[in-house]
C-alpha positions as CSV (number, residue, x, y, z in Angstrom):
1,M,137.6,54.6,-43.3
2,T,141.0,54.4,-44.8
3,D,141.7,55.4,-48.4
4,I,145.0,54.0,-49.6
5,S,146.3,55.7,-52.8
6,A,150.1,56.0,-52.1
7,S,152.2,52.8,-52.3
8,T,154.5,54.1,-49.6
9,Y,151.8,53.9,-47.0
10,V,151.3,50.5,-45.5
11,P,147.8,50.3,-43.9
12,N,146.7,48.0,-41.1
13,L,143.4,46.4,-42.0
14,S,142.7,45.6,-38.3
15,S,142.6,49.3,-37.4
16,S,139.8,50.4,-39.8
17,A,136.3,49.1,-40.5
18,F,136.7,50.0,-44.2
19,S,139.8,50.4,-46.4
20,Q,140.1,51.1,-50.1
21,F,143.1,50.5,-52.3
22,K,143.5,52.7,-55.4
23,G,146.2,52.8,-58.0
24,K,147.2,52.3,-61.7
25,T,148.5,49.2,-63.4
26,T,151.7,51.0,-64.5
27,G,154.0,48.0,-63.9
28,V,154.3,44.6,-65.5
29,G,153.4,41.3,-63.9
30,A,155.0,37.9,-64.1
31,D,152.6,37.0,-66.9
32,G,153.4,40.1,-68.9
33,A,150.2,41.9,-68.2
34,N,150.0,45.4,-66.8
35,A,150.1,45.2,-63.0
36,D,150.6,46.9,-59.7
37,S,151.2,45.7,-56.1
38,Q,150.3,47.2,-52.7
39,T,151.3,46.0,-49.2
40,F,149.2,45.9,-46.1
41,T,149.4,44.4,-42.6
42,V,147.0,42.7,-40.2
43,S,147.6,43.0,-36.5
44,K,144.7,41.0,-35.3
45,A,143.4,37.7,-36.8
46,G,140.1,38.1,-38.5
47,E,138.0,37.5,-41.6
48,F,137.9,40.1,-44.4
49,N,135.9,40.8,-47.5
50,F,137.8,41.9,-50.6
51,K,136.0,43.4,-53.5
52,I,137.6,44.5,-56.8
53,N,135.5,47.3,-58.4
54,N,136.9,47.0,-62.0
55,S,136.0,44.7,-64.8
56,F,138.5,42.2,-66.2
57,T,140.9,42.6,-63.3
58,N,142.7,39.9,-61.4
59,V,143.9,40.2,-57.8
60,E,146.2,37.8,-56.0
61,I,146.9,38.2,-52.3
62,R,150.0,36.5,-50.8
63,N,151.3,36.4,-47.3
64,D,154.9,37.0,-46.2
65,R,155.8,33.4,-47.0
66,N,154.7,34.0,-50.6
67,E,151.7,31.8,-50.2
68,V,148.4,32.7,-52.0
69,V,145.7,33.3,-49.4
70,T,142.9,34.5,-51.8
71,T,142.3,35.5,-55.4
72,L,139.7,37.6,-57.2
73,R,138.9,37.5,-60.9
74,S,136.3,39.9,-62.2
75,Q,134.7,39.7,-65.6
76,E,132.1,42.2,-66.9
77,S,131.1,43.0,-63.3
78,T,132.8,43.3,-59.9
79,A,134.2,40.3,-58.0
80,D,134.5,39.6,-54.3
81,A,136.1,37.0,-52.0
82,S,136.7,36.6,-48.3
83,A,139.7,35.2,-46.4
84,R,140.6,34.7,-42.8
85,L,144.0,36.4,-42.2
86,G,146.4,36.0,-39.3
87,P,148.8,38.7,-38.1
88,G,151.4,39.5,-40.7
89,T,152.3,41.4,-43.8
90,Y,150.5,40.8,-47.1
91,T,150.9,41.8,-50.7
92,A,148.0,42.4,-53.2
93,T,148.9,42.2,-56.8
94,F,146.5,43.8,-59.3
95,S,146.8,42.7,-63.0
96,Q,144.7,43.2,-66.1
97,A,142.9,40.2,-67.7
98,N,142.9,42.1,-71.0
99,R,146.5,42.7,-71.9
100,A,145.6,45.1,-74.7
101,A,143.8,47.5,-72.4
102,G,146.9,49.5,-71.4
103,V,147.4,51.3,-68.1
104,R,144.1,51.3,-66.1
105,D,142.9,52.6,-62.7
106,Y,141.8,50.1,-60.1
107,S,140.2,50.1,-56.7
108,M,139.6,47.4,-54.2
109,D,137.4,47.7,-51.0
110,V,138.2,45.8,-47.9
111,T,135.8,45.3,-45.0
112,E,135.9,43.2,-41.9
113,R,133.6,40.2,-42.2
114,Q,132.0,40.1,-38.8
115,N,131.1,36.7,-37.2
116,I,128.1,37.4,-35.1
117,L,127.1,35.1,-32.2
118,V,123.4,34.8,-31.8
119,T,122.1,33.7,-28.4
120,G,118.7,33.6,-26.8
121,G,119.2,37.3,-26.0
122,G,119.7,38.2,-29.7
123,A,122.7,39.8,-31.4
124,T,123.8,43.1,-33.0
125,L,125.8,43.7,-36.2
126,K,127.6,47.0,-36.4
127,G,128.8,48.2,-39.8
128,T,129.5,51.1,-42.1
129,A,127.6,51.3,-45.4
130,Q,129.6,52.6,-48.3
131,P,128.1,54.7,-51.2
132,P,128.1,52.8,-54.5
133,A,130.9,53.9,-56.8
134,N,133.0,52.7,-59.7
135,G,130.6,49.8,-60.3
136,D,130.7,48.8,-56.6
137,T,127.1,48.2,-55.3
138,G,128.2,48.4,-51.6
139,I,126.9,44.9,-50.8
140,Q,128.3,43.5,-47.6
141,K,128.3,39.9,-46.3
142,H,128.5,38.8,-42.7
143,T,128.4,35.5,-40.8
144,F,125.8,34.8,-38.1
145,N,126.3,31.8,-35.8
146,V,123.1,30.9,-34.0
147,V,124.0,28.9,-30.9
148,Q,120.6,29.2,-29.3
149,G,117.6,29.0,-31.6
150,G,114.5,31.1,-31.2
151,T,112.1,33.6,-32.7
152,F,113.4,37.0,-33.4
153,T,112.4,40.4,-34.9
154,A,114.9,42.6,-36.7
155,N,116.0,46.2,-36.4
156,M,117.9,47.8,-39.3
157,T,118.7,51.5,-38.5
158,L,119.6,52.5,-42.1
159,P,116.6,53.5,-44.3
160,N,116.0,52.0,-47.7
161,T,118.3,49.1,-46.9
162,R,117.6,45.6,-48.1
163,W,119.0,42.6,-46.2
164,A,118.6,38.8,-46.3
165,M,119.8,36.0,-44.1
166,M,120.5,32.6,-45.7
167,D,121.3,29.2,-44.2
168,K,124.2,27.0,-45.3
169,D,122.1,25.7,-48.2
170,G,121.4,29.2,-49.6
171,K,117.8,29.2,-48.4
172,V,116.5,32.6,-47.3
173,V,115.2,32.4,-43.8
174,A,114.7,36.1,-43.1
175,A,114.6,39.2,-45.2
176,S,113.5,42.8,-45.4
177,D,113.0,45.3,-48.2
178,S,111.4,48.3,-46.3
179,G,111.5,51.9,-47.3
180,K,112.0,52.9,-43.7
181,P,114.2,51.6,-40.9
182,D,112.9,48.4,-39.3
183,N,113.1,50.0,-35.9
184,Q,110.4,52.6,-36.8
185,E,107.8,49.8,-37.1
186,S,105.6,48.8,-34.2
187,F,107.3,46.0,-32.3
188,L,104.1,43.9,-32.4
189,Q,103.6,44.4,-36.1
190,K,107.1,43.3,-37.1
191,P,107.5,40.0,-38.9
192,T,109.1,37.3,-36.8
193,Y,111.9,34.9,-38.0
194,K,112.5,31.5,-36.5
195,L,116.2,30.6,-36.5
196,E,117.5,27.2,-35.7
197,P,121.0,26.7,-34.4
198,G,123.6,26.8,-37.2
199,Q,125.6,29.2,-39.4
200,Y,123.9,31.8,-41.6
201,T,125.1,34.4,-44.1
202,M,123.7,37.9,-43.9
203,V,123.8,40.0,-47.1
204,V,123.2,43.8,-46.6
205,V,122.4,46.0,-49.6
206,P,122.6,49.7,-48.7
207,P,120.5,52.3,-50.6
208,S,121.7,53.3,-54.1
209,D,121.4,57.0,-53.3
210,L,123.8,56.9,-50.3
211,K,126.2,59.9,-50.5
212,S,128.8,59.2,-47.8
213,P,129.9,56.3,-45.5
214,T,127.2,55.8,-42.9
215,D,127.3,53.8,-39.7
216,F,124.4,51.4,-39.1
217,Q,123.3,48.7,-36.7
218,M,121.4,45.5,-37.5
219,S,119.9,43.9,-34.4
220,L,118.1,40.6,-33.8
221,V,115.6,40.9,-30.9
222,P,114.0,37.9,-29.2
223,R,110.3,37.8,-29.6
224,N,107.5,35.8,-27.9
225,P,105.5,34.6,-31.0
226,T,102.3,34.5,-29.0
227,L,102.5,38.2,-27.9
228,T,99.5,40.2,-29.1
229,E,98.7,43.9,-29.6
230,S,97.1,44.1,-26.1
231,G,100.6,43.4,-24.6
232,S,99.5,40.1,-23.0
233,N,100.6,36.6,-23.8
234,Q,97.2,35.7,-25.2
235,E,97.0,32.8,-27.6
236,S,97.4,33.7,-31.3
237,A,94.8,32.4,-33.8
238,I,97.2,29.9,-35.3
239,A,98.3,28.6,-31.9
240,K,94.7,28.3,-30.8
241,T,93.8,26.3,-33.9
242,L,96.7,23.9,-33.4
243,R,95.9,23.5,-29.7
244,E,92.3,22.7,-30.4
245,R,93.2,20.2,-33.1
246,Q,95.6,18.5,-30.7
247,D,92.9,18.5,-28.0
248,R,90.4,16.8,-30.4
249,L,93.0,14.2,-31.3
250,R,93.7,13.4,-27.7
251,Q,90.0,13.2,-26.9
252,W,89.4,10.9,-29.9
253,A,92.2,8.7,-28.9
254,S,91.0,8.4,-25.3
255,E,87.4,7.6,-26.4
256,A,88.3,5.1,-29.1
257,K,87.4,1.5,-28.1
258,P,90.3,-1.0,-28.4
259,T,89.9,-3.5,-31.2
260,T,91.0,-7.1,-31.3
261,T,91.9,-9.3,-34.2
262,K,90.8,-12.9,-34.2
263,V,93.0,-15.3,-36.1
């Protein structure tokens, strides 16, 4: 974790899983509003999540060619945005939407937005949960790219953590809201999630009583959906019903006498 509070320090976002910019809007921006600027670098191309923790605060991030790469505009609550950044130097300008507010504190969290590749062998997301503070809920977003579909169970190591996976249309395809880590449940009692190839967004909501930054892992584990408590690949009740129905349809089709139509 990197806490940036001094403007003379230029952090490298690629060297830390979590960074936080803090300061005061003691300057004046181009539009006349109270503002402040901070500089950071990126040494390795990647996608980052930016979250402003203050109400009625605007953030504009520009590259070293003075091109805007992303903006954030919070209203009554926090605001977040993500951007893919290449190596280089960037400047974040913080300004107040309410010009009459005077000098105010601000803070912005930056996390790496991991793009997880899911194969038939599963996948693992590694992250650091941040304690809620200054109106920040600690919510994280990550991208999962499923290249080989299948049926999976999930292991979240952090207790009291909610998570949900959504497809490109925003439909929830997997979720958990357990009071204990997913990996403490019996493997055969875990819910299974069928994922088709495509891109998904994972939203992770850490517990509200988290006191300090805590590392966690979120794993997708391949699962044979017909596996039973006995440990053998016996047929599940649903699979048996579907098979018997198909058998009856095949038998009916084979016994049905052909019909002819006379004109």
